Each structure stands twice: as C-alpha cells, then as structure tokens.
N, CA and C atoms as an extended XYZ file, in Angstrom:
516
Properties=species:S:1:pos:R:3:atomname:S:1:resname:S:1:resid:I:1 pbc="F F F"
N       145.916       56.709       40.265 N   UNK     1
C       145.572       57.244       41.512 CA  UNK     1
C       146.380       58.520       41.733 C   UNK     1
N       145.653       59.469       42.299 N   UNK     2
C       146.325       60.741       42.511 CA  UNK     2
C       146.774       60.801       43.962 C   UNK     2
N       147.994       60.985       44.103 N   UNK     3
C       148.525       61.213       45.437 CA  UNK     3
C       149.123       62.590       45.400 C   UNK     3
N       148.980       63.228       46.447 N   UNK     4
C       149.503       64.561       46.310 CA  UNK     4
C       149.595       65.294       47.625 C   UNK     4
N       149.244       66.470       47.480 N   UNK     5
C       149.451       67.414       48.556 CA  UNK     5
C       148.286       67.389       49.548 C   UNK     5
N       148.197       66.411       50.271 N   UNK     6
C       147.136       66.320       51.251 CA  UNK     6
C       147.731       66.611       52.622 C   UNK     6
N       147.211       67.750       53.229 N   UNK     7
C       147.687       68.101       54.565 CA  UNK     7
C       146.535       67.990       55.550 C   UNK     7
N       146.810       67.570       56.699 N   UNK     8
C       145.787       67.541       57.733 CA  UNK     8
C       145.668       68.926       58.339 C   UNK     8
N       144.414       69.334       58.587 N   UNK     9
C       144.168       70.658       59.144 CA  UNK     9
C       144.330       70.582       60.656 C   UNK     9
N       145.053       71.536       61.193 N   UNK    10
C       145.220       71.611       62.634 CA  UNK    10
C       144.959       73.042       63.068 C   UNK    10
N       144.209       73.209       64.158 N   UNK    11
C       143.947       74.536       64.692 CA  UNK    11
C       142.843       75.269       63.948 C   UNK    11
N       142.617       76.501       64.367 N   UNK    12
C       141.601       77.356       63.759 CA  UNK    12
C       142.270       78.374       62.875 C   UNK    12
N       141.527       78.801       61.899 N   UNK    13
C       142.039       79.902       61.087 CA  UNK    13
C       141.642       81.215       61.755 C   UNK    13
N       142.270       82.286       61.357 N   UNK    14
C       142.011       83.596       61.937 CA  UNK    14
C       140.565       84.037       61.691 C   UNK    14
N       139.998       83.700       60.567 N   UNK    15
C       138.618       84.093       60.255 CA  UNK    15
C       137.649       83.408       61.212 C   UNK    15
N       137.860       82.161       61.499 N   UNK    16
C       136.986       81.460       62.435 CA  UNK    16
C       137.051       82.081       63.827 C   UNK    16
N       138.226       82.487       64.249 N   UNK    17
C       138.384       83.138       65.550 CA  UNK    17
C       137.652       84.471       65.562 C   UNK    17
N       137.777       85.269       64.507 N   UNK    18
C       137.104       86.568       64.444 CA  UNK    18
C       135.582       86.411       64.438 C   UNK    18
N       135.069       85.457       63.698 N   UNK    19
C       133.621       85.219       63.667 CA  UNK    19
C       133.126       84.816       65.056 C   UNK    19
N       133.872       83.982       65.739 N   UNK    20
C       133.502       83.580       67.094 CA  UNK    20
C       133.476       84.780       68.032 C   UNK    20
N       134.469       85.649       67.921 N   UNK    21
C       134.522       86.851       68.767 CA  UNK    21
C       133.329       87.769       68.495 C   UNK    21
N       132.957       87.943       67.237 N   UNK    22
C       131.808       88.787       66.895 CA  UNK    22
C       130.530       88.205       67.496 C   UNK    22
N       130.338       86.907       67.364 N   UNK    23
C       129.141       86.269       67.914 CA  UNK    23
C       129.086       86.382       69.437 C   UNK    23
N       130.209       86.220       70.090 N   UNK    24
C       130.249       86.360       71.547 CA  UNK    24
C       129.925       87.795       71.950 C   UNK    24
N       130.475       88.772       71.242 N   UNK    25
C       130.201       90.183       71.551 CA  UNK    25
C       128.721       90.512       71.370 C   UNK    25
N       128.110       90.010       70.310 N   UNK    26
C       126.680       90.245       70.088 CA  UNK    26
C       125.864       89.623       71.223 C   UNK    26
N       126.226       88.436       71.640 N   UNK    27
C       125.527       87.785       72.751 CA  UNK    27
C       125.660       88.554       74.050 C   UNK    27
N       126.862       89.051       74.341 N   UNK    28
C       127.085       89.824       75.565 CA  UNK    28
C       126.298       91.130       75.518 C   UNK    28
N       126.286       91.810       74.378 N   UNK    29
C       125.502       93.044       74.252 CA  UNK    29
C       124.009       92.769       74.439 C   UNK    29
N       123.530       91.664       73.906 N   UNK    30
C       122.131       91.288       74.096 CA  UNK    30
C       121.802       91.039       75.555 C   UNK    30
N       122.692       90.371       76.259 N   UNK    31
C       122.485       90.124       77.686 CA  UNK    31
C       122.487       91.421       78.484 C   UNK    31
N       123.351       92.365       78.107 N   UNK    32
C       123.379       93.657       78.796 CA  UNK    32
C       122.076       94.417       78.564 C   UNK    32
N       121.554       94.374       77.346 N   UNK    33
C       120.284       95.043       77.048 CA  UNK    33
C       119.148       94.418       77.854 C   UNK    33
N       119.131       93.100       77.943 N   UNK    34
C       118.109       92.424       78.743 CA  UNK    34
C       118.215       92.794       80.216 C   UNK    34
N       119.420       92.895       80.716 N   UNK    35
C       119.620       93.267       82.117 CA  UNK    35
C       119.114       94.678       82.375 C   UNK    35
N       119.370       95.589       81.448 N   UNK    36
C       118.876       96.960       81.583 CA  UNK    36
C       117.361       97.016       81.620 C   UNK    36
N       116.697       96.270       80.760 N   UNK    37
C       115.230       96.235       80.752 CA  UNK    37
C       114.704       95.571       82.031 C   UNK    37
N       115.408       94.575       82.523 N   UNK    38
C       114.982       93.910       83.748 CA  UNK    38
C       114.981       94.882       84.914 C   UNK    38
N       116.002       95.705       85.010 N   UNK    39
C       116.069       96.704       86.079 CA  UNK    39
C       114.905       97.675       85.962 C   UNK    39
N       114.613       98.124       84.747 N   UNK    40
C       113.501       99.052       84.523 CA  UNK    40
C       112.167       98.413       84.933 C   UNK    40
N       111.945       97.172       84.526 N   UNK    41
C       110.687       96.496       84.861 CA  UNK    41
C       110.583       96.227       86.361 C   UNK    41
N       111.695       95.931       86.997 N   UNK    42
C       111.687       95.712       88.440 CA  UNK    42
C       111.319       96.992       89.171 C   UNK    42
N       111.886       98.114       88.747 N   UNK    43
C       111.560       99.395       89.369 CA  UNK    43
C       110.079       99.717       89.185 C   UNK    43
N       109.538       99.470       88.003 N   UNK    44
C       108.119       99.707       87.751 CA  UNK    44
C       107.257       98.822       88.648 C   UNK    44
N       107.644       97.563       88.787 N   UNK    45
C       106.880       96.644       89.636 CA  UNK    45
C       106.914       97.078       91.098 C   UNK    45
N       108.063       97.549       91.561 N   UNK    46
C       108.179       98.018       92.943 CA  UNK    46
C       107.272       99.223       93.161 C   UNK    46
N       107.286      100.184       92.226 N   UNK    47
C       106.451      101.375       92.383 CA  UNK    47
C       104.964      101.024       92.334 C   UNK    47
N       104.583      100.110       91.470 N   UNK    48
C       103.173       99.687       91.423 CA  UNK    48
C       102.783       98.964       92.715 C   UNK    48
N       103.680       98.182       93.258 N   UNK    49
C       103.414       97.492       94.515 CA  UNK    49
C       103.256       98.492       95.661 C   UNK    49
N       104.098       99.509       95.695 N   UNK    50
C       103.989      100.554       96.718 CA  UNK    50
C       102.654      101.280       96.577 C   UNK    50
N       102.270      101.621       95.337 N   UNK    51
C       101.000      102.308       95.102 CA  UNK    51
C        99.820      101.443       95.546 C   UNK    51
N        99.871      100.160       95.244 N   UNK    52
C        98.794       99.259       95.665 CA  UNK    52
C        98.716       99.192       97.190 C   UNK    52
N        99.859       99.129       97.835 N   UNK    53
C        99.885       99.110       99.297 CA  UNK    53
C        99.318      100.378       99.900 C   UNK    53
N        99.652      101.525       99.309 N   UNK    54
C        99.110      102.796       99.795 CA  UNK    54
C        97.593      102.843       99.636 C   UNK    54
N        97.097      102.393       98.498 N   UNK    55
C        95.651      102.403       98.261 CA  UNK    55
C        94.934      101.491       99.255 C   UNK    55
N        95.486      100.312       99.485 N   UNK    56
C        94.871       99.381      100.435 CA  UNK    56
C        94.907       99.959      101.848 C   UNK    56
N        96.006      100.619      102.191 N   UNK    57
C        96.118      101.239      103.512 CA  UNK    57
C        95.033      102.298      103.707 C   UNK    57
N        94.793      103.113      102.688 N   UNK    58
C        93.762      104.148      102.789 CA  UNK    58
C        92.370      103.522      102.893 C   UNK    58
N        92.115      102.474      102.134 N   UNK    59
C        90.818      101.783      102.227 CA  UNK    59
C        90.618      101.236      103.638 C   UNK    59
N        91.659      100.670      104.219 N   UNK    60
C        91.534      100.125      105.572 CA  UNK    60
C        91.312      101.232      106.596 C   UNK    60
N        91.905      102.407      106.396 N   UNK    61
C        91.622      103.532      107.291 CA  UNK    61
C        90.149      103.915      107.199 C   UNK    61
N        89.604      103.900      105.985 N   UNK    62
C        88.187      104.226      105.801 CA  UNK    62
C        87.302      103.171      106.458 C   UNK    62
N        87.661      101.916      106.301 N   UNK    63
C        86.857      100.829      106.878 CA  UNK    63
C        86.902      100.834      108.402 C   UNK    63
N        87.958      101.369      108.965 N   UNK    64
C        88.110      101.382      110.417 CA  UNK    64
C        87.207      102.412      111.088 C   UNK    64
N        86.605      103.298      110.326 N   UNK    65
C        85.722      104.321      110.898 CA  UNK    65
C        84.389      103.680      111.279 C   UNK    65
N        83.972      103.804      112.521 N   UNK    66
C        82.712      103.169      112.928 CA  UNK    66
C        81.485      103.783      112.247 C   UNK    66
N        81.560      105.041      111.864 N   UNK    67
C        80.404      105.689      111.233 CA  UNK    67
C        80.352      105.453      109.729 C   UNK    67
N        81.296      104.691      109.205 N   UNK    68
C        81.318      104.440      107.769 CA  UNK    68
C        81.945      105.606      107.023 C   UNK    68
N        81.529      105.800      105.808 N   UNK    69
C        82.081      106.876      104.984 CA  UNK    69
C        80.934      107.747      104.477 C   UNK    69
N        80.575      108.769      105.248 N   UNK    70
C        79.507      109.655      104.781 CA  UNK    70
C        79.943      110.437      103.546 C   UNK    70
N        78.995      111.038      102.861 N   UNK    71
C        79.286      111.763      101.623 CA  UNK    71
C        80.202      112.952      101.802 C   UNK    71
N        80.312      113.472      103.016 N   UNK    72
C        81.176      114.629      103.258 CA  UNK    72
C        82.398      114.248      104.081 C   UNK    72
N        82.858      113.055      103.937 N   UNK    73
C        83.985      112.564      104.722 CA  UNK    73
C        85.264      113.328      104.399 C   UNK    73
N        86.109      113.466      105.406 N   UNK    74
C        87.411      114.089      105.210 CA  UNK    74
C        88.371      113.234      104.405 C   UNK    74
N        87.990      111.992      104.129 N   UNK    75
C        88.828      111.123      103.306 CA  UNK    75
C        88.699      111.437      101.821 C   UNK    75
N        87.645      112.097      101.409 N   UNK    76
C        87.402      112.319       99.986 CA  UNK    76
C        88.202      113.512       99.479 C   UNK    76
N        88.791      113.355       98.292 N   UNK    77
C        89.575      114.415       97.653 CA  UNK    77
C        89.348      114.311       96.158 C   UNK    77
N        88.832      115.356       95.571 N   UNK    78
C        88.609      115.369       94.133 CA  UNK    78
C        89.884      115.689       93.373 C   UNK    78
N        89.843      115.474       92.073 N   UNK    79
C        90.984      115.851       91.226 CA  UNK    79
C        91.144      117.366       91.277 C   UNK    79
N        92.376      117.826       91.198 N   UNK    80
C        92.737      119.247       91.253 CA  UNK    80
C        92.384      119.905       92.575 C   UNK    80
N        92.236      119.123       93.616 N   UNK    81
C        92.048      119.657       94.965 CA  UNK    81
C        93.292      119.309       95.778 C   UNK    81
N        93.599      120.147       96.740 N   UNK    82
C        94.758      119.903       97.591 CA  UNK    82
C        94.429      118.874       98.668 C   UNK    82
N        95.447      118.120       99.060 N   UNK    83
C        95.303      117.249      100.218 CA  UNK    83
C        95.321      118.114      101.471 C   UNK    83
N        94.733      117.638      102.554 N   UNK    84
C        94.853      118.372      103.817 CA  UNK    84
C        96.317      118.410      104.257 C   UNK    84
N        96.650      119.419      105.022 N   UNK    85
C        98.023      119.546      105.525 CA  UNK    85
C        98.321      118.406      106.494 C   UNK    85
N        99.577      118.012      106.521 N   UNK    86
C       100.007      116.960      107.445 CA  UNK    86
C        99.979      117.523      108.862 C   UNK    86
N        99.355      116.804      109.801 N   UNK    87
C        99.355      117.281      111.186 CA  UNK    87
C       100.743      117.137      111.810 C   UNK    87
N       100.886      117.674      113.007 N   UNK    88
C       102.178      117.624      113.692 CA  UNK    88
C       102.623      116.195      113.990 C   UNK    88
N       101.669      115.339      114.365 N   UNK    89
C       101.993      113.950      114.701 CA  UNK    89
C       101.125      113.010      113.885 C   UNK    89
N       101.754      112.009      113.303 N   UNK    90
C       101.010      110.977      112.573 CA  UNK    90
C       101.075      109.629      113.272 C   UNK    90
N       101.834      109.554      114.364 N   UNK    91
C       101.920      108.325      115.134 CA  UNK    91
C       101.621      108.648      116.586 C   UNK    91
N       100.600      108.117      117.162 N   UNK    92
C        99.568      107.271      116.567 CA  UNK    92
C        98.715      108.071      115.583 C   UNK    92
N        97.999      107.355      114.748 N   UNK    93
C        97.177      107.981      113.724 CA  UNK    93
C        96.115      108.865      114.377 C   UNK    93
N        95.980      110.111      113.919 N   UNK    94
C        94.983      111.013      114.518 CA  UNK    94
C        93.555      110.487      114.333 C   UNK    94
N        92.633      110.989      115.144 N   UNK    95
C        91.230      110.578      115.049 CA  UNK    95
C        90.506      111.272      113.905 C   UNK    95
N        90.880      112.491      113.593 N   UNK    96
C        90.205      113.265      112.551 CA  UNK    96
C        90.531      112.697      111.164 C   UNK    96
N        89.495      112.539      110.333 N   UNK    97
C        89.707      111.933      109.014 CA  UNK    97
C        90.580      112.800      108.116 C   UNK    97
N        90.442      114.113      108.193 N   UNK    98
C        91.294      114.979      107.363 CA  UNK    98
C        92.753      114.860      107.774 C   UNK    98
N        92.999      114.763      109.072 N   UNK    99
C        94.375      114.576      109.539 CA  UNK    99
C        94.923      113.222      109.092 C   UNK    99
N        94.079      112.195      109.117 N   UNK   100
C        94.514      110.879      108.647 CA  UNK   100
C        94.870      110.931      107.164 C   UNK   100
N        94.036      111.623      106.374 N   UNK   101
C        94.331      111.756      104.945 CA  UNK   101
C        95.605      112.574      104.734 C   UNK   101
N        95.830      113.596      105.562 N   UNK   102
C        97.065      114.375      105.473 CA  UNK   102
C        98.292      113.528      105.770 C   UNK   102
N        98.196      112.661      106.773 N   UNK   103
C        99.305      111.751      107.092 CA  UNK   103
C        99.545      110.778      105.945 C   UNK   103
N        98.458      110.247      105.396 N   UNK   104
C        98.571      109.308      104.282 CA  UNK   104
C        99.212      109.984      103.072 C   UNK   104
N        98.800      111.209      102.764 N   UNK   105
C        99.355      111.932      101.614 CA  UNK   105
C       100.840      112.219      101.814 C   UNK   105
N       101.231      112.550      103.037 N   UNK   106
C       102.649      112.793      103.314 CA  UNK   106
C       103.462      111.519      103.099 C   UNK   106
N       102.906      110.389      103.507 N   UNK   107
C       103.596      109.112      103.295 CA  UNK   107
C       103.693      108.800      101.805 C   UNK   107
N       102.610      109.043      101.062 N   UNK   108
C       102.617      108.796       99.615 CA  UNK   108
C       103.658      109.665       98.923 C   UNK   108
N       103.757      110.921       99.335 N   UNK   109
C       104.743      111.824       98.735 CA  UNK   109
C       106.163      111.370       99.042 C   UNK   109
N       106.336      110.725      100.178 N   UNK   110
C       107.669      110.274      100.582 CA  UNK   110
C       108.103      109.019       99.831 C   UNK   110
N       107.183      108.100       99.556 N   UNK   111
C       107.583      106.804       99.003 CA  UNK   111
C       107.435      106.691       97.489 C   UNK   111
N       106.727      107.613       96.846 N   UNK   112
C       106.584      107.581       95.387 CA  UNK   112
C       107.161      108.848       94.777 C   UNK   112
N       107.823      108.735       93.617 N   UNK   113
C       108.379      109.932       92.985 CA  UNK   113
C       107.275      110.829       92.435 C   UNK   113
N       107.414      112.099       92.665 N   UNK   114
C       106.432      113.070       92.184 CA  UNK   114
C       106.583      114.367       92.950 C   UNK   114
N       105.655      115.273       92.742 N   UNK   115
C       105.687      116.557       93.421 CA  UNK   115
C       104.281      116.922       93.869 C   UNK   115
N       104.154      118.062       94.536 N   UNK   116
C       102.848      118.461       95.062 CA  UNK   116
C       101.848      118.733       93.942 C   UNK   116
N       102.319      119.227       92.805 N   UNK   117
C       101.413      119.478       91.680 CA  UNK   117
C       100.849      118.161       91.138 C   UNK   117
N       101.673      117.139       91.078 N   UNK   118
C       101.203      115.823       90.641 CA  UNK   118
C       100.165      115.278       91.618 C   UNK   118
N       100.420      115.431       92.914 N   UNK   119
C        99.463      114.949       93.911 CA  UNK   119
C        98.144      115.704       93.813 C   UNK   119
N        98.213      116.958       93.474 N   UNK   120
C        96.983      117.751       93.351 CA  UNK   120
C        96.196      117.356       92.106 C   UNK   120
N        96.882      117.191       90.989 N   UNK   121
C        96.179      116.992       89.720 CA  UNK   121
C        95.850      115.535       89.411 C   UNK   121
N        96.677      114.598       89.827 N   UNK   122
C        96.509      113.207       89.407 CA  UNK   122
C        95.900      112.292       90.467 C   UNK   122
N        96.002      112.653       91.723 N   UNK   123
C        95.436      111.823       92.786 CA  UNK   123
C        93.967      112.190       92.983 C   UNK   123
N        93.156      111.191       93.264 N   UNK   124
C        91.807      111.474       93.760 CA  UNK   124
C        91.313      110.319       94.623 C   UNK   124
N        90.446      110.675       95.549 N   UNK   125
C        89.780      109.714       96.425 CA  UNK   125
C        88.321      110.138       96.419 C   UNK   125
N        87.469      109.352       95.776 N   UNK   126
C        86.089      109.810       95.606 CA  UNK   126
C        85.123      108.642       95.508 C   UNK   126
N        83.848      108.979       95.588 N   UNK   127
C        82.783      108.020       95.291 CA  UNK   127
C        82.525      108.101       93.796 C   UNK   127
N        82.245      106.962       93.191 N   UNK   128
C        81.978      106.992       91.752 CA  UNK   128
C        81.091      105.824       91.346 C   UNK   128
N        80.339      106.062       90.289 N   UNK   129
C        79.520      104.995       89.711 CA  UNK   129
C        80.306      104.251       88.642 C   UNK   129
N        81.149      104.991       87.906 N   UNK   130
C        81.955      104.394       86.843 CA  UNK   130
C        83.410      104.782       87.031 C   UNK   130
N        84.285      103.953       86.533 N   UNK   131
C        85.731      104.178       86.681 CA  UNK   131
C        86.147      105.513       86.071 C   UNK   131
N        86.900      106.287       86.841 N   UNK   132
C        87.443      107.549       86.363 CA  UNK   132
C        86.465      108.703       86.375 C   UNK   132
N        85.262      108.482       86.872 N   UNK   133
C        84.245      109.530       86.881 CA  UNK   133
C        83.843      109.804       88.325 C   UNK   133
N        84.446      110.812       88.925 N   UNK   134
C        84.184      111.140       90.331 CA  UNK   134
C        82.937      112.007       90.438 C   UNK   134
N        81.814      111.372       90.699 N   UNK   135
C        80.558      112.106       90.849 CA  UNK   135
C        80.160      112.238       92.307 C   UNK   135
N        80.865      111.551       93.200 N   UNK   136
C        80.598      111.540       94.638 CA  UNK   136
C        79.189      111.081       94.982 C   UNK   136
N        78.586      110.271       94.111 N   UNK   137
C        77.265      109.738       94.428 CA  UNK   137
C        77.164      108.235       94.187 C   UNK   137
N        78.246      107.580       93.894 N   UNK   138
C        78.197      106.142       93.640 CA  UNK   138
C        78.432      105.339       94.901 C   UNK   138
N        78.340      104.033       94.768 N   UNK   139
C        78.584      103.130       95.890 CA  UNK   139
C        80.055      102.758       96.023 C   UNK   139
N        80.795      102.873       94.950 N   UNK   140
C        82.203      102.467       94.961 CA  UNK   140
C        83.099      103.635       95.371 C   UNK   140
N        84.174      103.288       96.030 N   UNK   141
C        85.220      104.257       96.357 CA  UNK   141
C        86.332      104.044       95.343 C   UNK   141
N        86.786      105.131       94.738 N   UNK   142
C        87.882      105.049       93.774 CA  UNK   142
C        89.065      105.841       94.303 C   UNK   142
N        90.200      105.183       94.343 N   UNK   143
C        91.448      105.818       94.782 CA  UNK   143
C        92.415      105.749       93.616 C   UNK   143
N        92.911      106.906       93.198 N   UNK   144
C        93.886      106.954       92.104 CA  UNK   144
C        95.175      107.542       92.646 C   UNK   144
N        96.264      106.829       92.417 N   UNK   145
C        97.595      107.231       92.866 CA  UNK   145
C        98.482      107.318       91.636 C   UNK   145
N        99.340      108.330       91.570 N   UNK   146
C       100.197      108.516       90.397 CA  UNK   146
C       101.625      108.817       90.835 C   UNK   146
N       102.569      108.561       89.943 N   UNK   147
C       103.974      108.867       90.205 CA  UNK   147
C       104.667      109.162       88.890 C   UNK   147
N       105.771      109.890       88.981 N   UNK   148
C       106.526      110.292       87.796 CA  UNK   148
C       107.571      109.241       87.442 C   UNK   148
N       107.753      109.086       86.116 N   UNK   149
C       108.789      108.207       85.571 CA  UNK   149
C       109.459      108.939       84.417 C   UNK   149
N       110.517      108.344       83.890 N   UNK   150
C       111.141      108.916       82.695 CA  UNK   150
C       110.220      108.726       81.503 C   UNK   150
N       110.353      109.587       80.516 N   UNK   151
C       109.490      109.536       79.331 CA  UNK   151
C       109.549      108.162       78.679 C   UNK   151
N       108.385      107.624       78.384 N   UNK   152
C       108.295      106.350       77.691 CA  UNK   152
C       108.295      105.123       78.579 C   UNK   152
N       108.491      105.279       79.875 N   UNK   153
C       108.523      104.116       80.765 CA  UNK   153
C       107.133      103.647       81.167 C   UNK   153
N       106.148      104.493       80.976 N   UNK   154
C       104.787      104.121       81.336 CA  UNK   154
C       103.922      104.194       80.090 C   UNK   154
N       103.263      103.102       79.783 N   UNK   155
C       102.431      103.079       78.588 CA  UNK   155
C       101.059      103.654       78.918 C   UNK   155
N       100.824      104.880       78.463 N   UNK   156
C        99.574      105.580       78.716 CA  UNK   156
C        98.951      105.926       77.385 C   UNK   156
N        97.681      105.626       77.237 N   UNK   157
C        96.999      105.953       75.992 CA  UNK   157
C        96.411      107.355       76.105 C   UNK   157
N        96.891      108.256       75.263 N   UNK   158
C        96.347      109.605       75.209 CA  UNK   158
C        96.655      110.458       76.415 C   UNK   158
N        97.647      110.122       77.191 N   UNK   159
C        97.974      110.892       78.381 CA  UNK   159
C        99.453      111.209       78.441 C   UNK   159
N        99.879      111.652       79.593 N   UNK   160
C       101.270      112.004       79.827 CA  UNK   160
C       102.076      110.721       80.034 C   UNK   160
N       103.036      110.479       79.161 N   UNK   161
C       103.829      109.247       79.233 CA  UNK   161
C       104.855      109.287       80.357 C   UNK   161
N       104.940      110.398       81.086 N   UNK   162
C       105.868      110.474       82.213 CA  UNK   162
C       105.151      110.261       83.542 C   UNK   162
N       103.864      109.939       83.504 N   UNK   163
C       103.090      109.711       84.721 CA  UNK   163
C       102.436      108.333       84.650 C   UNK   163
N       102.763      107.492       85.608 N   UNK   164
C       102.093      106.197       85.743 CA  UNK   164
C       101.055      106.330       86.855 C   UNK   164
N       100.026      105.526       86.782 N   UNK   165
C        99.008      105.602       87.831 CA  UNK   165
C        98.499      104.214       88.189 C   UNK   165
N        97.940      104.138       89.373 N   UNK   166
C        97.305      102.925       89.874 CA  UNK   166
C        95.946      103.339       90.407 C   UNK   166
N        94.895      102.655       89.995 N   UNK   167
C        93.539      102.976       90.441 CA  UNK   167
C        92.943      101.759       91.126 C   UNK   167
N        92.391      101.987       92.306 N   UNK   168
C        91.710      100.941       93.059 CA  UNK   168
C        90.258      101.353       93.238 C   UNK   168
N        89.355      100.468       92.852 N   UNK   169
C        87.914      100.684       93.075 CA  UNK   169
C        87.429       99.585       94.010 C   UNK   169
N        86.716       99.990       95.042 N   UNK   170
C        86.209       99.019       96.004 CA  UNK   170
C        84.935       99.544       96.640 C   UNK   170
N        84.230       98.669       97.294 N   UNK   171
C        83.075       99.068       98.085 CA  UNK   171
C        83.398       98.801       99.542 C   UNK   171
N        82.990       99.730      100.382 N   UNK   172
C        83.278       99.578      101.812 CA  UNK   172
C        82.223       98.752      102.500 C   UNK   172
C-alpha cells in the first residue's frame, strides 16, 4: 500500500479566482450593453407613441368638422409643401382648418425631433387610394409623420436611416 504525500486542498487557487473575475466582468459588460439597447428601444417606442398620438389627434380634428373633409380642405398637405403658419392663438382651437393644421404642425415640431425641412419633405396629409401614393382622389386619409434619429437607429429600406416615420391610413 502506498501511503504518502496526500494533502487536503483548502481554499481557491489564484487561477480560479482570476477566471471567476473574468467571467463576472464579461457578465457585467453584457448587462451594460443590454441596458444601453433598452434605453434606445424605449426612446424609439416613446417617439412612435407620440407620433401615433399626433396622427390620431389630427384625424379627430378632421372628424369634428360638420362638413366632413372636402377635396380642398385646409387639412390636406402634400409632400414637399409647407404647413400653414401657426396662428397667434391655438387655445381654444381656431375654427379655420388651415389654422388648426398650423397649430397641429407647431405641436408636432415641438414634441418630435426634426426641423422645418423635415416637416416639409417627409410629412404629408392627403387622400390616397394606395399607401404612400398621395393622389388626393381616394377614400382613405393618409397621415405621415417623421422625426430624426441618430444614424442606424431606424430600420428603413432604401431610405434615409436617420429618419423614422409613422403612417396612419384611415377613412373618415
């Protein structure tokens, strides 16, 4: 029988401690990366929610008109057209449809990131038969709202990756 140098192991070796520290650091870095993405996704969700609220608000302004929405309504704005100027008072909401649209546009500019050029080129309020095609002869009302983000934060196919948009199509 061999009897010999048998020692009981006590404690951790330095290598085990270092491996544990590396694994903990990798886990903490992963959690920080997830937290960063969570903040980005939360901001995107908030902006999309604001855009949806603005679109619904404009639809309700249109529905509140007793005469409906004639083809030459002051609510309609084509792409690359300017919004009407904001009137002096927006509270209470003015009776004129162009003034109402001006108040709405001023609110949109205040709550979503962007500039006047973005509002001119990317926003539209029109009649359409098909999505994205403003022919002003369809039954549906299409409202498109856009806002600026950092490059790569908005997944756009074939477009500007720094502009996110929300489109609402409805019938009055």
